[in-house]
C-alpha positions as CSV (number, residue, x, y, z in Angstrom):
1,X,24.4,70.6,81.4
2,X,25.1,74.2,80.4
3,X,24.4,73.5,76.8
4,X,21.2,71.5,77.5
5,X,19.9,74.3,79.8
6,X,20.8,77.0,77.3
7,X,19.1,75.1,74.5
8,X,16.0,74.6,76.6
9,X,15.8,78.3,77.7
10,X,16.4,79.5,74.1
11,X,13.7,77.1,72.7
12,X,11.1,78.1,75.4
13,X,11.9,81.8,74.9
14,X,11.5,81.5,71.1
15,X,8.2,79.6,71.5
16,X,6.9,82.2,74.0
17,X,7.8,85.3,72.1
18,X,7.0,83.7,68.7
19,X,3.6,82.6,70.0
20,X,2.9,86.1,71.3
21,X,3.8,87.7,68.0
22,X,1.7,85.1,66.1
23,X,-1.3,85.9,68.3
24,X,-0.9,89.6,67.7
25,X,-0.7,89.2,63.9
26,X,-3.5,86.6,63.7
27,X,-6.0,88.6,65.8
28,X,-5.2,91.8,64.0
29,X,-5.6,90.2,60.7
30,X,-8.8,88.5,61.7
31,X,-10.4,91.8,62.7
32,X,-9.2,93.5,59.5
33,X,-10.7,90.8,57.3
34,X,-13.9,89.7,58.9
35,X,-15.0,91.3,62.2
36,X,-17.9,88.9,62.7
37,X,-15.6,85.9,62.6
38,X,-13.0,87.7,64.7
39,X,-15.4,88.4,67.5
40,X,-16.0,84.7,67.8
41,X,-12.5,83.4,67.1
42,X,-10.3,85.9,69.0
43,X,-11.5,84.9,72.5
44,X,-10.8,81.2,71.7
45,X,-7.3,82.1,70.4
46,X,-6.6,84.1,73.6
47,X,-7.8,81.3,75.8
48,X,-5.6,78.7,74.1
49,X,-2.6,81.0,74.1
50,X,-3.0,81.9,77.8
51,X,-2.7,78.2,78.8
52,X,0.2,77.7,76.4
53,X,2.0,80.8,77.7
54,X,1.6,79.8,81.4
55,X,3.2,76.4,80.6
56,X,6.1,78.1,78.7
57,X,6.5,80.7,81.5
58,X,6.8,77.9,84.1
59,X,9.4,76.0,82.0
60,X,11.3,79.3,81.3
61,X,11.5,80.2,85.0
62,X,12.4,76.7,86.1
63,X,15.1,76.2,83.4
64,X,16.5,79.7,83.8
65,X,16.7,79.2,87.6
66,X,18.5,75.8,87.3
67,X,20.9,77.3,84.8
68,X,21.5,80.3,87.1
69,X,22.1,78.0,90.1
70,X,24.5,75.8,88.2
71,X,26.4,78.8,86.7
72,X,26.2,81.9,88.8
73,X,26.4,84.8,86.3
74,X,24.8,88.2,86.5
75,X,23.3,87.9,83.0
76,X,21.5,84.7,84.0
77,X,20.1,86.6,87.0
78,X,18.8,89.3,84.7
79,X,17.3,86.7,82.3
80,X,15.5,85.0,85.2
81,X,14.2,88.4,86.4
82,X,12.9,89.3,82.9
83,X,11.1,85.9,82.7
84,X,9.7,86.4,86.1
85,X,8.2,89.8,85.2
86,X,6.7,88.5,82.0
87,X,5.3,85.6,84.0
88,X,3.6,87.9,86.4
89,X,1.9,89.6,83.4
90,X,0.6,86.4,81.9
91,X,-0.8,85.3,85.3
92,X,-2.5,88.6,85.9
93,X,-4.0,88.5,82.4
94,X,-5.1,84.9,82.7
95,X,-6.4,85.1,86.3
96,X,-7.8,88.6,86.6
97,X,-8.5,90.2,83.2
98,X,-9.6,87.5,80.8
99,X,-12.3,85.9,83.0
100,X,-13.9,89.3,83.4
101,X,-13.7,90.0,79.7
102,X,-15.2,86.6,78.9
103,X,-18.1,87.2,81.3
104,X,-18.9,90.6,79.8
105,X,-18.6,89.2,76.3
106,X,-20.9,86.3,77.0
107,X,-23.4,88.7,78.5
108,X,-23.4,90.6,75.2
109,X,-21.8,93.8,76.4
110,X,-18.5,93.6,74.6
111,X,-18.9,97.1,73.2
112,X,-19.3,98.7,76.6
113,X,-16.9,100.9,78.5
114,X,-16.0,98.2,81.1
115,X,-15.0,95.8,78.3
116,X,-13.0,98.4,76.5
117,X,-11.1,99.3,79.8
118,X,-10.3,95.6,80.4
119,X,-9.3,95.2,76.8
120,X,-6.9,98.2,77.1
121,X,-5.4,96.6,80.3
122,X,-5.0,93.3,78.5
123,X,-3.3,95.0,75.5
124,X,-0.9,96.8,77.8
125,X,0.1,93.6,79.6
126,X,0.6,91.7,76.4
127,X,2.7,94.6,75.0
128,X,4.8,94.8,78.1
129,X,5.3,91.0,78.1
130,X,6.4,91.2,74.5
131,X,8.9,94.0,75.3
132,X,10.2,92.0,78.3
133,X,10.6,88.9,76.2
134,X,12.4,90.9,73.4
135,X,14.8,92.3,76.0
136,X,15.2,88.8,77.4
137,X,16.2,87.7,73.9
138,X,19.1,90.2,73.8
139,X,20.2,89.1,77.3
140,X,20.0,85.5,76.2
141,X,22.2,86.3,73.2
142,X,24.7,88.0,75.4
143,X,24.8,85.0,77.7
144,X,25.4,82.7,74.8
145,X,28.4,84.7,73.5
146,X,30.0,85.5,76.8
147,X,32.1,83.0,78.7
148,X,31.4,81.9,82.2
149,X,33.7,83.3,84.8
150,X,36.6,81.0,85.6
151,X,36.8,79.5,89.0
152,X,39.1,81.1,91.6
153,X,41.2,77.9,91.8
154,X,42.6,78.4,88.3
155,X,45.9,80.2,88.2
156,X,47.8,81.8,85.4
157,X,51.2,80.2,84.9
158,X,54.3,82.3,85.4
159,X,56.3,83.2,82.3
160,X,59.0,80.6,81.5
161,X,57.3,77.9,83.6
162,X,57.0,74.3,82.6
163,X,53.6,75.0,81.1
164,X,54.9,77.3,78.4
165,X,53.2,76.9,75.0
166,X,54.5,74.2,72.8
167,X,57.3,75.2,70.5
168,X,58.3,78.1,72.8
169,X,61.2,78.0,75.2
170,X,60.5,76.6,78.6
171,X,63.6,78.2,80.1
172,X,66.9,79.7,79.0
173,X,68.2,78.4,75.6
174,X,70.9,75.7,75.9
175,X,74.4,76.9,75.0
176,X,76.4,75.1,72.3
């Protein structure tokens, strides 16, 4: 189960951060090449990405929580916390900022101060989410290379016991 959960978490994290970076690059490039097309296309890209990211956030939170519950480790708690913070950002953006920006844009006031203020808030949230997901990637890498704590029922065998390594003496050497 550990490997399945770790694979799922890693895949969802990669899709989420990769999608966010693709959105940044695509929208930036659109505005650099043809502003008229970008003004029409960018809102559609953001709408599609917001739905996509909410699904990924839900899967990331759920799979990280199950992984953490099945394997109590501090790094998994930190990973869940980072996903939770990034999820809050995507919900705030989708529920509170984007609808207002869309209404202002559809009213033809996308060059006004209110739109610019909302755009700045949106950029800040997306940037913070990207940073949180980047940090989550480092934590995820640390989780993957570290070993889970052994259970308290395991004991270390005493030197010279019957569980000595093969080829080594299990006790005193026989006399000839």
